[in-house]
C-alpha positions as CSV (number, residue, x, y, z in Angstrom):
1,X,236.8,107.7,166.4
2,X,238.0,104.4,165.1
3,X,241.4,105.7,164.1
4,X,241.9,107.4,167.5
5,X,241.1,104.1,169.2
6,X,243.6,102.3,167.1
7,X,246.3,104.8,167.8
8,X,245.6,104.6,171.5
9,X,245.9,100.8,171.6
10,X,249.4,99.5,172.0
11,X,250.5,97.1,169.2
12,X,253.5,95.0,168.6
13,X,255.5,95.5,165.4
14,X,254.8,92.8,162.8
15,X,258.0,91.7,161.1
16,X,256.5,88.9,159.1
17,X,254.0,86.1,159.5
18,X,255.3,83.2,161.6
19,X,252.6,80.7,160.9
20,X,250.0,80.0,158.2
21,X,247.5,82.7,157.6
22,X,243.8,81.8,157.6
23,X,241.7,83.5,155.0
24,X,238.1,83.2,156.1
25,X,235.5,83.0,153.4
26,X,232.0,83.5,154.8
27,X,230.2,81.4,152.2
28,X,230.1,77.8,150.9
29,X,232.7,76.6,148.4
30,X,232.0,77.3,144.7
31,X,230.6,80.8,144.8
32,X,232.3,83.9,143.5
33,X,233.6,84.9,147.0
34,X,235.2,81.4,147.4
35,X,236.6,81.5,143.9
36,X,238.2,84.8,144.6
37,X,239.7,83.6,147.9
38,X,241.2,80.5,146.3
39,X,242.6,82.5,143.4
40,X,244.4,84.8,145.8
41,X,245.6,82.4,148.5
42,X,248.6,80.7,146.9
43,X,250.3,83.7,145.3
44,X,249.7,85.8,148.4
45,X,251.2,83.1,150.5
46,X,254.3,83.1,148.3
47,X,254.7,86.8,148.9
48,X,254.1,86.6,152.6
49,X,256.4,83.6,153.2
50,X,253.6,81.6,154.8
51,X,250.7,79.6,153.4
52,X,247.4,81.3,153.1
53,X,244.7,78.7,153.9
54,X,241.2,79.3,152.8
55,X,238.6,78.5,155.5
56,X,235.0,78.4,154.5
57,X,232.7,79.3,157.3
58,X,229.2,79.9,156.0
59,X,226.2,80.9,158.0
60,X,223.7,83.8,158.5
61,X,224.5,85.4,155.1
62,X,228.1,85.8,155.9
63,X,227.6,87.2,159.4
64,X,229.0,84.2,161.3
65,X,232.4,84.4,159.7
66,X,232.5,88.1,159.8
67,X,231.7,88.2,163.5
68,X,234.4,85.6,164.2
69,X,237.1,87.6,162.5
70,X,235.8,90.9,164.1
71,X,236.1,89.3,167.5
72,X,239.7,88.2,167.0
73,X,241.2,91.6,167.7
74,X,244.9,92.0,167.0
75,X,245.3,88.6,165.3
76,X,247.7,89.3,162.4
77,X,247.4,85.7,161.1
78,X,243.7,86.0,160.3
79,X,242.1,87.6,157.3
80,X,238.5,88.0,156.0
81,X,237.2,88.1,152.5
82,X,234.3,90.4,153.1
83,X,231.4,91.4,150.9
84,X,228.4,93.8,150.7
85,X,226.0,91.8,152.9
86,X,227.8,91.3,156.2
87,X,229.8,94.6,155.9
88,X,227.0,97.0,154.9
89,X,223.5,95.5,154.8
90,X,223.5,93.4,158.0
91,X,224.8,96.3,160.2
92,X,221.8,98.4,158.8
93,X,219.2,95.7,159.4
94,X,220.2,93.6,162.4
95,X,220.6,95.5,165.7
96,X,222.1,92.5,167.6
97,X,224.7,91.7,165.0
98,X,227.6,91.2,167.5
99,X,230.2,93.3,165.5
100,X,230.7,96.7,164.1
101,X,232.5,96.7,160.7
102,X,234.0,100.1,161.3
103,X,235.3,99.6,164.9
104,X,236.1,95.8,164.7
105,X,237.7,95.4,161.3
106,X,240.5,97.0,159.4
107,X,240.2,97.3,155.6
108,X,243.2,96.2,153.6
109,X,242.1,96.5,149.9
110,X,238.9,96.4,147.8
111,X,239.6,93.5,145.4
112,X,236.8,93.6,142.9
113,X,233.3,94.9,142.1
114,X,231.2,92.8,139.8
115,X,228.1,94.0,137.9
116,X,224.8,92.3,137.9
117,X,222.6,91.7,134.9
118,X,218.8,92.1,134.7
119,X,217.6,89.0,132.7
120,X,214.4,87.5,131.5
121,X,213.7,84.0,130.1
122,X,214.8,83.6,126.4
123,X,211.3,83.6,125.1
124,X,210.0,86.6,127.1
125,X,208.1,89.1,125.0
126,X,210.3,91.8,126.4
127,X,213.3,92.7,124.4
128,X,214.2,95.9,126.3
129,X,213.9,97.2,129.8
130,X,211.2,99.8,128.9
131,X,208.9,97.0,127.7
132,X,209.4,95.0,130.8
133,X,208.8,98.0,133.1
134,X,205.6,98.9,131.3
135,X,204.3,95.3,131.7
136,X,205.3,95.2,135.4
137,X,203.5,98.5,136.1
138,X,200.4,97.2,134.3
139,X,200.1,94.0,136.4
140,X,198.1,95.7,139.1
141,X,199.4,93.2,141.7
142,X,202.5,92.5,143.6
143,X,205.3,91.0,141.5
144,X,207.5,88.3,142.9
145,X,211.2,88.2,142.2
146,X,213.9,85.7,143.3
147,X,217.0,86.5,145.4
148,X,219.8,84.3,146.8
149,X,219.2,85.6,150.3
150,X,218.6,88.5,152.6
151,X,221.5,91.1,152.4
152,X,222.6,89.9,149.0
153,X,223.6,92.5,146.3
154,X,220.9,90.9,144.1
155,X,218.2,91.7,146.6
156,X,219.5,95.3,147.0
157,X,219.6,95.8,143.2
158,X,216.1,94.5,142.7
159,X,214.6,96.5,145.5
160,X,216.3,99.6,144.1
161,X,215.0,98.7,140.6
162,X,211.4,98.3,142.0
163,X,211.6,101.7,143.7
164,X,213.0,103.4,140.7
165,X,210.5,101.7,138.3
166,X,207.5,102.2,140.5
167,X,205.8,98.8,140.7
168,X,204.8,96.7,143.8
169,X,207.0,93.6,144.3
170,X,208.2,91.2,147.0
171,X,211.3,89.0,147.1
172,X,211.4,85.2,147.3
173,X,214.5,84.1,149.0
174,X,216.5,81.1,147.9
175,X,219.6,79.6,149.6
176,X,221.8,80.5,146.6
177,X,221.8,81.6,143.0
178,X,221.8,78.1,141.3
179,X,218.1,77.4,142.0
180,X,217.3,80.9,140.7
181,X,218.8,80.0,137.3
182,X,216.5,77.1,137.1
183,X,213.5,79.1,138.2
184,X,214.0,81.8,135.6
185,X,214.6,79.2,132.8
186,X,211.4,77.4,133.9
187,X,209.4,80.7,133.7
188,X,208.6,80.9,137.4
189,X,209.5,84.6,137.6
190,X,209.2,87.4,135.1
191,X,212.8,88.7,135.7
192,X,215.7,88.6,138.1
193,X,219.0,90.6,138.6
194,X,221.9,88.2,139.0
195,X,225.6,87.9,138.9
196,X,227.2,88.3,135.4
197,X,229.4,85.2,136.0
198,X,226.2,83.1,136.3
199,X,224.0,84.6,133.7
200,X,226.6,85.3,131.1
201,X,226.9,81.7,129.9
202,X,223.0,81.5,129.9
203,X,222.7,84.6,127.7
204,X,225.4,83.3,125.3
205,X,223.6,79.9,125.2
206,X,220.3,81.5,124.4
207,X,218.4,80.3,127.5
208,X,218.2,83.9,128.9
209,X,218.0,87.4,127.5
210,X,219.9,90.2,129.1
211,X,218.1,93.5,129.2
212,X,220.6,95.7,131.2
213,X,223.7,95.6,133.3
214,X,224.0,97.4,136.6
215,X,227.5,98.8,136.1
216,X,228.2,102.5,135.2
217,X,229.6,101.4,131.8
218,X,228.9,98.3,129.6
219,X,230.4,95.1,130.7
220,X,233.2,93.9,128.4
221,X,231.9,90.4,128.6
222,X,228.4,91.5,127.4
223,X,229.1,94.5,125.2
224,X,225.7,94.5,123.4
225,X,223.7,94.8,126.6
226,X,223.0,98.4,127.7
227,X,223.5,99.7,131.2
228,X,220.6,100.5,133.4
229,X,221.5,104.2,133.0
230,X,221.3,103.8,129.2
231,X,218.0,102.0,129.5
232,X,216.4,104.9,131.2
233,X,217.4,104.8,134.9
234,X,219.8,107.7,135.5
235,X,222.5,107.1,138.1
236,X,221.4,103.5,138.7
237,X,224.4,101.3,139.6
238,X,224.6,98.2,141.8
239,X,226.6,95.0,142.2
240,X,228.6,92.8,144.4
241,X,232.0,93.9,145.8
242,X,234.6,92.0,147.7
243,X,237.5,93.1,149.9
244,X,240.2,91.9,152.2
245,X,240.1,92.9,155.8
246,X,241.9,92.1,159.1
247,X,240.7,92.3,162.7
248,X,241.0,95.7,164.4
249,X,244.2,96.1,166.3
250,X,246.5,94.5,163.8
251,X,249.7,96.5,163.5
252,X,249.9,99.0,160.6
253,X,253.0,97.4,159.1
254,X,251.1,94.1,158.9
255,X,248.2,95.8,157.1
256,X,250.8,97.4,154.7
257,X,252.4,94.0,154.1
258,X,249.0,92.4,153.4
259,X,248.1,95.2,151.0
260,X,251.3,94.9,149.1
261,X,250.9,91.1,148.7
262,X,247.3,91.5,147.6
263,X,248.1,94.3,145.1
264,X,251.0,92.5,143.6
265,X,248.9,89.3,143.3
266,X,246.1,91.2,141.6
267,X,248.6,92.6,139.1
268,X,249.7,89.2,137.9
269,X,248.4,89.0,134.3
270,X,246.7,85.6,134.6
271,X,245.0,86.5,137.9
272,X,243.9,89.9,136.6
273,X,242.5,88.1,133.5
274,X,240.6,85.5,135.6
275,X,239.2,88.2,137.9
276,X,238.2,90.3,134.9
277,X,236.3,87.3,133.5
278,X,234.2,87.5,136.7
279,X,232.7,90.7,135.3
280,X,235.2,93.6,136.1
281,X,238.9,94.1,136.4
282,X,240.6,94.0,139.9
283,X,240.8,97.2,141.9
284,X,243.5,96.9,144.6
285,X,242.9,100.3,146.2
286,X,244.5,101.2,149.5
287,X,243.0,100.8,153.0
288,X,241.7,104.3,153.1
289,X,240.0,103.9,149.7
290,X,238.3,100.7,150.9
291,X,237.0,102.4,154.1
292,X,235.6,105.3,152.1
293,X,233.9,102.8,149.8
294,X,232.3,101.0,152.7
295,X,231.1,104.3,154.1
296,X,229.6,105.5,150.8
297,X,227.9,102.1,150.3
298,X,226.4,102.2,153.8
299,X,224.9,105.7,153.2
300,X,223.6,104.7,149.8
301,X,221.8,101.5,150.8
302,X,220.5,102.9,154.1
303,X,218.2,105.0,151.9
304,X,217.1,102.1,149.8
305,X,216.4,99.9,152.8
306,X,214.5,102.7,154.6
307,X,212.1,103.0,151.7
308,X,211.6,99.2,151.6
309,X,210.2,99.1,155.1
């Protein structure tokens, strides 16, 4: 349906950008999405012949910025650095969202998918996931766990873990991940599942202990920590993913140009290394690959969220 609509909509050929391109980041400066956007902006601008300017527009878990780009149909000088929450979770949980990611946005490329790590405090009695799960099941009461917000990959992963492990639990939402780091080191929660970029230094410093990573294979940055699958949860994968999108109605040649610029940027050795340091190597798939990824993620998390209600 979406492709038929695009083909039926007249568009003007896009020779090249004629003014600076705004790259909208739906979160505050400093987080992984912002870091990724700023890493891509300058080299993509060089390839496009116009500056790419990062514009932070936080609000409503990324929905404010995503809606703004989705409503700018046909604007070939506006890009979005999208992520799991506003592209998959919010459309499943918020009926009056004001945008449809499938109809109102055009995928360009999936940039990166970063694993999460299930961690406990450094002096926790639990040295493996089986021990933690046994203790959580034996509590006989609802366990609280921290998340950086509704719709976050961390919340999804912890809800999926709760369902798979079979213990009662409820989230405590923070405004970001930084206070969660403090809460875990202070012993306020028995565990959390957080971004590898944040907990990796804590694990190496000895203030946290990693019990499992949520990727399908072990994370190169934490090779001694087993996957959730290895730790006894078959098929369990989760994590954050980030991609580049444009408003619907942008000419196909513009999408192709943006994809080429992004893919070539991701292939630069220094940029590839810095993105890999975030937890996983860059992806740079095509627009169709990204769309299929969004569809698969929507189907997957719809089931998890339905059981959470």
